[in-house]
N, C-alpha and C positions, 0 to 999 in steps of 0.2 A: 700328284700328291693329294691325298684326301684330307681336307681341312675341316670336315664335318664331324670327325670323331671327337668325343667329349672325354676329358679327363675328369671333370667334376661339373655338377650343375646345382643351383640353389634357387628355390622360390624367392621372389622379391618383387618390389615395385620400382618402376622407372619413371622419372619425371620427364614427361614429354613437353618440351618448352613451347612447341607450336600450338598445342591445345591447352596448355597451362593445367595439366592434370596428371595424376599418378596412374600409370598403366600396370596392372598386375601381369606377371609373366615369369620367365625363368632366365636367370643369368648363367651362362655356360662358359667354361674354360676349355679351349682346344689347344693343341700343341703350339699353334702360332697366333691365336687371337682370343679375344674376349667378346662374347656375343650376348645379346638380349633378344628374346623372342616373346611376343605378346601371347597370352593364353587364349583370348577369345578369337582373334583373327589368325594367329599363327605367323604373323608377319615378323620378319627380322628387322627390328628397329635400329639396332646399332651393331657394328662389327668393327672392333678396334684391333689392329695388329699390335702384338705385344711390343715389337721394336719401335712402334710409333708413339707409344704412350709416354707422356712427360712426367706424370705424377699420379700416385694412388694414395689417397688420404682418408682418414676417418674424421668426419665432421658431423654437425647437427643441423638438420633442416628446421627452420623456424625456431631455433634455439631449444627445441624440445626433443624431436625425434632423431635418434641416432641414424646416421647415413654413411654411405661410402661414396666418395667422389673419384672420378677418373678424368684426368686432364689429357685430352687428345687433340692435337693440332690447334691449340689455343682455346678449345671449347671444353667447359666443365660439364660432366654428366653426373647426375645424382641417382643413387640407388638406395632404397630404404626397405624396411620390413624384411630384412635378410634372415633366412633360416639356415642352420640352427641358431646362429647369432652372427653379428657383424665381425667380431674378432676372428672367427674361424675363416670366413670368406676373405677377409683382408690378409691374413697370414698366408693363405694358399696363393692368392692372386699375386701378392708382392713377391713371394718366393719365385714363381715361374717368370714374372716380369724381370726380376733382377738377373736370373739365370740367362734369359734371352738377351738381355743387354750385354752381359759378359761374353756370351757366344758371338754376338755381332761385333763387339769390340775386338775380340781376338781375330775374327775373320777379316774385319776391316783393316786391321794392321797388316795382314798379309796381302790383301788385295790392293792396298795403296802403293805397294812397291812395284817397280817396273819389272815385268817378267822378261827373262832372257834365258839363254842357255845356262848361264851360271846359276840363276835362281832355280831353274828347273833341276839342275844337278844338286843344288843345295837342298831342295825339297826332298829329292829322292834319298839323299844321304841322311837327312834328318829322320825320314821315315825308317830307314835301316837302323839308325841309332836308337830310335824308340823301341823297335822290335828287339834289338839286341839287349837293351836295358830290361825289357819285360822278361826276356829269356834268362838274363842274369838273376832277376828277382826269383823266378821259378826255381832256378838251380840253387840259389841261396836257401830258399825254403826247403828244398829237398835235402840239402846238406844239413840243415837243422834237424830234420827228421832222422837222418843217419846218426847225428850226434846224440839224439835222444835214445836211439836204439843202443848205441854204444854205452851210454850211461846206464840203461837198464841191464845190459849184459854185465857191466861192472858190478852192479848191485847183486846180480845172481851169483857171480863168482865170490863175492863177499859172503853171501848166505851159504854157499858151498863150503867155504872155509870154516864157518861156524859149525855146520853139520859135521865136518871132518873132526873137529875138536871134541864134539859131543860123542861121536862114535868111538873115538879113541878112549875117552873116559869110561864108556860102557864096556869096551873090550879089556881094559885093565883097571878094575875097580880098586879103590884105595885099600880095601881089606885083603886083597890077594897077596900072599906072602912071597910068592915066587917071582921070577923074572917076568917082566911084562912082555918079553919076546914070545912067550907061549900063547899069548892072546893076540898080539898085534900081527897084522898082516904086513907084508913088505911095503915099505913106503914107495909110492910111485912118483917119480919126478914129473912135474907138470909145469911147463913154462907159463908164465903169467904176464900178461900185458896190462898196462894201466892206460886205458883209453882216455883221451883228453875230454874233460867235462866242458860242455859248451858254456859260454858266458850267458848268464841268465838275462842280461840286459838285452840280448838279441831277441829274446822272446817277445819283447814289447815293440818290435819294429812295426810301423804302421803299413798295412797293405793298401788301405784306401781310406780317405776321409772326405765326406760330402755333407753339405747342408741338407737338412730334412725337416719335414713337418711331422710332429709326433702326436699321435692320438692313443690314449690308453683305454683298452677294453670298450665298454659301452659309453664311456665319457665322450661327449661330442666335442669337447674342447680340443682344438688343434693348435699346438704351440710350436714355434720355430726352435730348432736345435741342431745338433750335429751328430752324425753317425761315423764311428771309427771302426774299421775292420782290422783286427790284430791276429797274429798267428794263433792266439789262444781263444779268441771269440769276438763278440760284438760289444761295443760300448756305445751307449746313447747318452748324450749330455745336452743340457738345456742351453739357452742363449748366454747364460752366465758361466758356462763351462763346468757346471755342477753335474756329477754323475746321476743320471736318472734310472737307468737300467743297465745291467750287464748280463749277457748270455754267453756262457762257455759253449764252444762248438758241440761238445759231447752232451750238453744239457738241452739243446734245441731239439724239439720233437717234430715241429712242422713249420714250414715256410710256405705261405700261400701267396701266389702272385695274382693280384686282382687286375693289374694292368702293367704295362711296361714301366709305369712311374710309381706304382703303389704295391706294397707287400705287407703281410702280417707275419710276425714271428711269435711262436707260442712254445711255452714250456709247461708240460703237464705235471700235476702233482696228485698224489693219493690222499684223500681225506681233507683236502683244502682246494681253494679255487686255483685254476690255472693262471699262469702269468703270461700275458700277451700284450703286444704293442703293435700299432699300425703305423707304417712309415710311408710318407709321400715325398718324392724328390724328383726334380727334373733330371738329375744325374743318376737316377736309380739303375738304368741299363748298364752302367759301369760296375755296379755292385753285383749284378747277376752272375757273371763268370766266377767271381770270388766265392759266392754262395754255392754255386754248383761244384766247385773244386772241393770245398770244405764239407758240404752236407749231402751232395749227391742226390739220392732218391727221396730225400726228405722234402724237396721242393716240389710243390704241386701247382700247376697252372689251372686256375679256376675258369669257369665258363665265361665270366665277364671279360676276361682278358682276350678271348678269341674274337670279340666284337671289334677289336682294333685292327684286325687283319681280314675280317670277313669270316663269318661262321661257316659258310659253305665251302671255304677253301682250305680249312684246316680241321684237324681232329685232335683228340686228347693225346694221341700217340705222336703228334708232330714235335719236332725238336724244339725244346723250350727256348734255347738261345736264338734260333732263327725267328721265332714268333716275336720275342721281345725286341730284338734288335731291328727287325723290319718296321715294327710299329714305332719304336723310339726314334727312328730316323726322321720322323715328322718334326721332332723338336731339336734334336742334337745335330742333324745333318743339314737342315734347311739353311741355316745362316753360315755354315762353314764353307759353302761353295759359292764364290762370286758369280754374278750373271755372265753367261757365255755369249759373246757377240755372234750374230748370225749373218748369213749372206756374204756380200762383198767385204763388209767390215771385218768379219772373221778371217776371211782369206788374206786380206791386206795385213792384219795383225800377225797372222801366222808367218807370212813372208818376211815381215820386218823382224820377227823374233828369230827366224832362221839365220839372218845375216849378222845378228848381234854377236859381239865378241865377249869373252869372259874378262871382266875388269880385274884390276889388281885387288880391289876390295873383295870381290867374289872369290878370287883365288885364295886370298888369305882366310876367308871364312871356310872355304872348302878344306884348306889345310888343317884348320882347327878341328873341324868335324872329323876328318880322317884320323887325327891324333887321338881324339876321344874314342873313335871306333877301335883303334889299335889298342888303347888302354883297356877298353872293355873286353876285347878279344883275349888279351893276355890274362886278365882277371878270370874270365870264363874258363880258359885253359887250365889255370892254376886250380880253380875250384873243381873242375872235372878230375884232375889228377888226385886232389885230396879226397874226393869221393870214391875214386877207384881204390885208394889205399884203405879208406874206411870200409868199403865192401869186403876187401880181403881180410881185414881185421875182424869184421863181423862174422865172416865165414869160419875163421879159425877159432874165434871165441865160442861160437855155437858148437863146433866139434868138441872143444875141450869141455864145455858144459855137459854135453851128451855123455862123453866118456866118464866124467866125474860122477854123474847121476847113476850110471850103470854100476860103477865101482861101489858107490855108497849103497846101492840096492843089494849087491852081493854081500856086503858086510852086514847089513841089517838082517838078511835072511839067515846068516850064520849065527846071529845073536838069538834068533827065535827058537 
């Protein structure tokens, strides 16, 4: 695993306690650590693993100069003269540090349990449950699209009814003294269905919500916030849950992927400045599939992002998801997998695991997961049946609309 790739770096000075002086250099953030390298010698003076840091604080050195301190293994390290400013560096470092701690906590909770056949089966079923839940979400989103199509067709049929009444008035004007039958064409029966209009509350279902660091345009200020992906678009809120920006999917013109953790979203305007925002997040790789599904070719992978996987091994034509997920594995996957024992210890643990029995607790947990899987399967089946009916209804509605338009066209030609 390459730990030398940099997410961000900032010029600053580090207080070297052994020589009692400030050393100019560069502070760098990698997926797993924070490093400082001196400018003159190029020597790596400090290298903190994110999971080993106890505290990151904003303090003042000599009561005057603003500084950033990192507490690692009981030792406090001082950084000053940070560019563009201390708040930007603090917000970004704290964001990735907290996300790393959360990842280790989740991984540690699983690693602390005794592995057995029951746990192995539970893990497999939980993975299946997660995939089935993801599939159900995709089906639900597809069903909402069908509902929107049905609502559009319902509106078209309403417009056709209005056109029919207007044509009828033109065919039998009020001043015509004779029977309207001389003007009217035979009325054609047309069955009409009233498709169910979807609940508007479903439009606000959250697809994904992640903490982010927000930067606006050329403004160097980076502030913490939250990004929410909805079926209708993207919402960006600050740390006080106040709406900062909102992009409807249809209004987004470009999404630039600078790295697996950083993107820019832009909306172009004519006659005024474009609206853009830059977003940095440890969980950004989870958002990329959502963006690809909603925006497709509007997503562009910039040259800077190829550095995360090696410029010589990839090209602009390489699959975006593969590049992003491979590089993002540095952060998201490193703490998710516990250390694997090697040699005789691994063999002994494997043999012990093989002979373990499934306990009553594990059987109960397996039963609960299977019940959830059964419920999800039944819901998925019901949704598929509903979508089949919706497709049939859409097909018949389109045919009726086509016939009605042809009939109205013939009536209008007779009037001319």
